C-alpha positions as CSV (number, residue, x, y, z in Angstrom):
1,X,70.8,42.0,179.2
2,X,73.0,40.6,176.4
3,X,71.2,42.7,173.8
4,X,71.7,45.9,175.8
5,X,75.4,45.2,176.2
6,X,75.7,44.4,172.5
7,X,74.1,47.7,171.6
8,X,76.4,49.6,173.9
9,X,79.5,47.7,172.5
10,X,78.4,48.5,168.9
11,X,77.9,52.2,169.8
12,X,81.3,52.4,171.4
13,X,83.1,50.8,168.5
14,X,81.2,53.1,166.0
15,X,82.2,56.1,168.0
16,X,85.8,55.0,168.2
17,X,85.9,54.4,164.4
18,X,84.2,57.7,163.7
19,X,86.9,59.5,165.6
20,X,89.5,57.5,163.6
21,X,91.0,56.1,166.8
22,X,92.6,52.7,167.2
23,X,91.8,50.5,170.1
24,X,95.4,51.1,171.3
25,X,95.0,54.9,171.2
26,X,91.6,54.7,173.1
27,X,93.3,52.4,175.6
28,X,96.0,55.0,176.3
29,X,93.6,57.8,176.7
30,X,91.0,56.0,178.8
31,X,93.3,53.9,180.9
32,X,91.4,50.7,179.9
33,X,93.6,47.8,178.6
34,X,93.5,47.4,174.8
35,X,92.7,43.7,175.1
36,X,89.7,44.6,177.3
37,X,88.5,47.1,174.7
38,X,88.7,44.4,172.1
39,X,86.7,42.0,174.2
40,X,84.1,44.8,175.0
41,X,83.6,45.5,171.3
42,X,83.2,41.9,170.4
43,X,80.9,41.2,173.3
44,X,83.4,38.8,174.9
45,X,83.4,40.4,178.3
46,X,80.9,41.9,180.6
47,X,81.3,45.7,180.6
48,X,82.2,47.3,183.9
49,X,80.5,50.6,184.6
50,X,83.9,52.3,185.4
51,X,85.3,51.2,182.0
52,X,82.2,52.4,180.2
53,X,82.4,55.8,181.9
54,X,86.0,56.2,180.9
55,X,85.5,55.0,177.3
56,X,82.5,57.3,176.9
57,X,84.4,60.3,178.3
58,X,87.2,59.9,175.8
59,X,84.8,59.3,172.9
60,X,82.8,62.5,173.7
61,X,79.8,60.5,174.7
62,X,77.5,61.1,177.6
63,X,75.9,58.3,179.7
64,X,72.3,59.0,180.7
65,X,69.3,57.1,182.0
66,X,66.2,58.1,180.1
67,X,62.7,56.7,180.2
68,X,62.3,53.9,177.6
69,X,59.4,55.7,175.8
70,X,61.7,58.7,175.2
71,X,64.3,56.6,173.4
72,X,62.9,57.4,169.8
73,X,63.1,61.1,170.5
74,X,66.6,60.8,172.0
75,X,67.8,58.7,169.1
76,X,66.4,61.2,166.6
77,X,68.2,64.1,168.3
78,X,71.4,62.1,168.4
79,X,71.1,61.4,164.6
80,X,70.4,65.0,163.9
81,X,73.5,66.2,165.8
82,X,75.8,63.7,164.1
83,X,75.8,61.4,167.1
84,X,75.0,58.4,165.0
85,X,77.9,57.5,162.7
86,X,77.3,56.9,159.0
87,X,74.4,59.3,158.6
88,X,74.4,62.2,156.1
89,X,76.8,60.7,153.5
90,X,77.4,62.5,150.2
91,X,75.2,59.9,148.4
92,X,72.4,60.7,150.8
93,X,72.8,64.4,150.2
94,X,72.7,63.8,146.5
95,X,69.5,61.8,146.8
96,X,67.9,64.6,148.9
97,X,68.9,67.2,146.3
98,X,67.3,65.1,143.6
99,X,64.1,64.7,145.7
100,X,64.0,68.5,146.2
101,X,64.5,69.2,142.5
102,X,61.8,66.8,141.4
103,X,59.3,68.2,144.0
104,X,60.0,71.6,142.7
105,X,59.2,70.5,139.1
106,X,56.0,68.8,140.4
107,X,55.0,72.0,142.2
108,X,55.2,73.9,139.0
109,X,53.1,71.3,137.2
110,X,50.5,71.2,140.0
111,X,50.8,74.5,141.9
112,X,47.5,74.1,143.9
113,X,47.7,70.3,144.8
114,X,47.3,69.9,148.5
115,X,48.7,66.4,148.6
116,X,51.9,67.6,146.9
117,X,52.1,70.4,149.5
118,X,51.9,67.6,152.1
119,X,54.8,65.8,150.5
120,X,56.8,69.0,150.5
121,X,56.0,69.7,154.1
122,X,57.1,66.1,155.1
123,X,60.3,66.5,153.2
124,X,61.1,69.9,154.9
125,X,60.4,68.3,158.3
126,X,62.7,65.4,157.6
127,X,65.5,67.7,156.5
128,X,65.0,70.5,158.9
129,X,65.0,68.3,162.0
130,X,67.9,66.2,160.6
131,X,66.1,62.9,160.7
132,X,68.2,60.1,159.1
133,X,66.5,58.4,156.2
134,X,68.3,55.4,154.8
135,X,69.7,55.7,151.3
136,X,67.7,52.8,149.8
137,X,64.4,54.4,150.8
138,X,65.5,57.8,149.4
139,X,66.5,56.1,146.1
140,X,63.0,54.4,146.0
141,X,61.4,57.8,146.6
142,X,63.4,59.3,143.8
143,X,62.3,56.6,141.4
144,X,58.7,57.1,142.4
145,X,59.0,60.8,141.9
146,X,60.4,60.1,138.4
147,X,57.4,58.0,137.6
148,X,55.0,60.7,138.7
149,X,56.9,63.3,136.7
150,X,57.1,61.1,133.6
151,X,53.4,60.1,133.5
152,X,52.0,63.4,135.0
153,X,50.2,61.0,137.3
154,X,48.0,62.9,139.9
155,X,47.1,59.6,141.6
156,X,50.9,59.0,142.0
157,X,51.0,62.1,144.2
158,X,48.7,60.4,146.7
159,X,51.1,57.4,146.8
160,X,54.0,59.8,147.4
161,X,52.1,61.2,150.5
162,X,51.8,57.7,151.9
163,X,55.5,56.9,151.0
164,X,56.8,60.1,152.6
165,X,54.7,59.6,155.7
166,X,56.3,56.2,156.0
167,X,59.8,57.7,155.6
168,X,59.0,60.2,158.3
169,X,57.6,57.6,160.7
170,X,60.6,55.3,160.1
171,X,63.0,58.2,160.7
172,X,61.3,59.5,163.8
173,X,60.7,56.1,165.4
174,X,64.0,54.7,164.4
175,X,62.7,51.6,162.6
176,X,62.7,50.4,159.1
177,X,59.2,48.8,159.4
178,X,57.2,52.0,160.2
179,X,55.6,51.6,156.8
180,X,54.3,48.1,157.8
181,X,52.0,49.7,160.4
182,X,49.2,52.0,159.5
183,X,49.2,53.6,163.0
184,X,50.4,57.2,162.9
185,X,52.3,58.0,166.1
186,X,53.7,61.4,167.2
187,X,57.5,61.8,167.3
188,X,57.3,61.9,171.1
189,X,54.8,62.6,173.8
190,X,55.2,64.2,177.2
191,X,52.1,62.4,178.5
192,X,51.7,58.8,179.6
193,X,50.9,56.3,176.9
194,X,48.0,53.9,177.5
195,X,49.5,51.3,175.1
196,X,52.4,50.7,177.5
197,X,55.1,51.3,174.9
């Protein structure tokens, strides 16, 4: 239970900071004492449901109980709508623009390459659906694209497919270790999962 409370406390603090609101201002609007908000954010107090409801209301958050296996899809949607603070920075946009420019150059060099088309499709999906990709991973992808462009390395295109699939999986499933597993999973499923996840 401690981890769940810590996750909620972190989300509340991030939402408050994203709105540029002080603990005192949040306290005044939600009717929850500022000292209590401070303790909630640092995990020093057990969070009462009534306090959580009021804080969420003021921070434009909605409380919902969702099936555990739907969490990756819900988190992905929240990221794509700006519900997760810190995503979509100007540095991230610059990296995406560089990725797109380099893929365009590669497509002119290898117009009929099916693996390159796969990389472009994965990139469009990541951008179109607003999946958050961490900046470090994007920078690595850009360096790998540079290497393929520099050497005109057709085998490097296959490595790009693997890398961009890992980026997609990490973004969709909300984990940085998606590349550590070779299992390809759908973004979400409406059917029961036999693996119990």
